[in-house]
C-alpha positions in Angstrom: -3.7 -13.8 8.5 -7.4 -14.7 8.3 -9.4 -13.1 11.0 -12.2 -15.0 12.8 -15.7 -13.7 12.1 -16.3 -10.6 14.3 -12.6 -10.0 14.9 -11.4 -6.6 13.8 -8.0 -6.3 12.2 -6.8 -2.8 11.2 -4.5 -2.8 8.2 -2.3 0.1 7.1 -1.4 0.2 3.4 1.5 2.3 2.2 2.2 3.5 -1.3 5.8 4.8 -1.0 7.1 7.8 -2.8 9.8 10.4 -2.3 7.5 13.4 -3.0 4.2 11.9 -1.8 3.7 8.7 0.3 0.2 7.6 0.3 -1.4 5.8 3.3 -4.7 4.1 3.7 -6.3 2.2 6.6 -9.1 -0.3 6.6 -10.7 -2.6 9.1 -11.3 -6.2 8.2 -14.1 -7.9 10.0 -14.3 -11.4 8.7 -14.6 -10.9 5.0 -16.0 -7.3 5.3 -13.8 -4.3 4.6 -14.5 -0.9 6.2 -12.7 2.3 5.3 -11.0 4.0 8.3 -8.9 6.8 6.8 -6.4 7.7 4.1 -4.2 10.6 3.1 -0.7 11.6 1.9 2.6 12.4 3.5 4.1 15.2 1.4 7.8 15.9 1.7 7.9 19.3 0.2 9.3 21.7 2.9 7.5 24.6 1.4 5.9 25.5 -2.0 9.2 26.4 -3.7 11.7 23.9 -2.2 11.7 20.2 -1.6 14.5 19.9 0.9 17.5 17.6 1.1 17.1 13.8 0.8 17.7 13.2 4.5 15.1 15.8 5.4 12.6 14.3 3.1 13.2 10.8 4.5 12.7 12.1 8.0 9.4 13.6 7.0 8.3 10.2 5.7 9.5 8.4 8.9 7.8 11.0 11.1 4.6 10.9 9.0 4.4 7.1 9.3 4.9 7.3 13.0 2.1 9.9 13.3 -0.3 7.8 11.2 0.4 4.8 13.4 0.0 6.8 16.6 -3.4 8.2 15.4 -4.9 5.0 13.9 -3.2 2.1 15.8 -3.0 -0.4 13.0 -2.2 -4.0 13.8 -0.7 -5.0 10.4 1.0 -3.2 7.5 1.4 -3.7 3.8 3.6 -1.8 1.5 4.1 -1.8 -2.3 7.4 -3.2 -3.5 9.7 -1.1 -5.6 9.7 -1.7 -9.3 12.7 -1.1 -11.5 11.9 1.6 -14.0 13.8 3.2 -16.9 15.7 5.7 -14.7 17.9 3.9 -12.1 18.3 7.1 -10.1 14.5 7.4 -9.6 14.5 3.7 -8.6 17.2 4.3 -6.0 15.4 7.3 -4.6 12.1 5.5 -4.4 13.9 2.6 -2.6 15.1 5.0 0.0 11.6 6.5 0.5 10.3 2.9 0.8 13.1 2.1 3.3 12.1 5.1 5.5 8.4 4.0 5.5 9.4 0.4 6.3 11.6 1.6 9.1 8.7 3.6 10.6 6.5 0.5 10.4 9.1 -1.8 12.0 10.0 0.7 14.7 6.3 0.6 15.7 6.5 -3.2 16.0 4.1 -3.8 13.0 4.3 -7.0 10.9 5.0 -5.8 7.3 3.9 -7.6 4.2 5.1 -6.6 0.7 3.3 -6.8 -2.6 4.2 -5.9 -6.1 2.0 -3.4 -8.1 0.9 -6.4 -10.2 -0.2 -8.4 -7.2 -2.1 -5.4 -5.8 -3.9 -4.6 -9.0 -4.7 -8.3 -9.6 -6.3 -8.5 -6.1 -8.2 -5.3 -6.3 -9.2 -4.9 -10.0 -8.8 -8.5 -11.2 -6.2 -7.5 -13.8 -2.5 -6.8 -13.2 -2.2 -4.2 -15.9 -5.1 -2.0 -14.5 -4.8 1.7 -14.8 -4.7 4.1 -11.9 -8.2 5.2 -12.7 -9.4 1.6 -12.5 -7.7 1.1 -9.2 -9.3 4.3 -7.8 -12.8 3.3 -9.0 -12.5 -0.2 -7.5 -11.2 1.1 -4.2 -14.1 3.5 -4.1 -16.6 0.6 -4.8 -15.0 -1.9 -2.5 -15.0 0.5 0.4 -18.2 2.3 -0.4 -16.6 5.7 -0.5 -18.5 8.8 -1.6 -15.8 9.8 -4.1 -12.5 8.6 -5.6 -9.6 8.9 -3.2 -6.4 10.7 -4.5 -4.3 8.4 -6.6 -1.6 7.9 -3.9 -4.2 7.2 -1.2 -6.1 4.9 -3.5 -2.9 2.9 -4.2 -2.3 2.7 -0.5 -5.8 1.5 0.2 -5.5 -1.0 -2.6 -2.4 -2.4 -0.9 -4.3 -2.7 2.3 -7.2 -4.4 0.5 -4.7 -6.8 -1.2 -3.3 -7.7 2.2 -6.8 -8.1 3.7 -7.6 -10.6 0.9 -4.6 -12.6 1.9 -2.5 -11.3 -1.0 -4.9 -13.1 -3.4 -4.2 -12.8 -7.1 -0.8 -13.4 -8.6 1.0 -13.4 -5.2 -1.2 -16.1 -3.8 -0.6 -18.2 -6.8 3.1 -17.8 -6.6 3.3 -18.7 -3.0 1.3 -21.9 -3.5 3.8 -23.3 -6.1 1.7 -22.3 -9.1 2.3 -19.7 -11.7 0.4 -18.1 -14.6 1.8 -18.3 -18.1 -0.1 -17.0 -21.1 -3.3 -16.7 -19.0 -3.1 -20.3 -17.8 -2.5 -21.7 -14.4 0.6 -24.0 -14.5 2.3 -26.1 -11.8 
């Protein structure tokens, strides 16, 4: 996962959502991160209707394919689904995430998955960071002229997390350590 100095690795980050799926692309050159592009795939058919679930999933799948064709990423990272209060919302989000992953896999991209906690820890340094904090840190880390939209910022944050090797809580968990009450434990 670590690139040699001078080697460019293009990473596509995805923030899945049924209404809006954010995407963000960065180039990693050694330890330097360069903004490539970002945006949102919106599944509303028109301003008054959202379409059926299968139509919306197809829009996500086609949108991911278009982003991949336009930017040619080499790796992909996507946010894992969290279980929220409404199980129906969680199931719908899982289906949107599945459509996005299908688009990535169909293009032959390796896909890494990170929790929101891991992403926030890697980008902001705190797993409970707000959306505003994530937007501001993404702006700073990538030297952007303004804050990206919340969905694009989350996708860029996912790509940054992956570029840093999943540092933060995820890196600790994979090395056999865990954090409890703010302390590193074996």
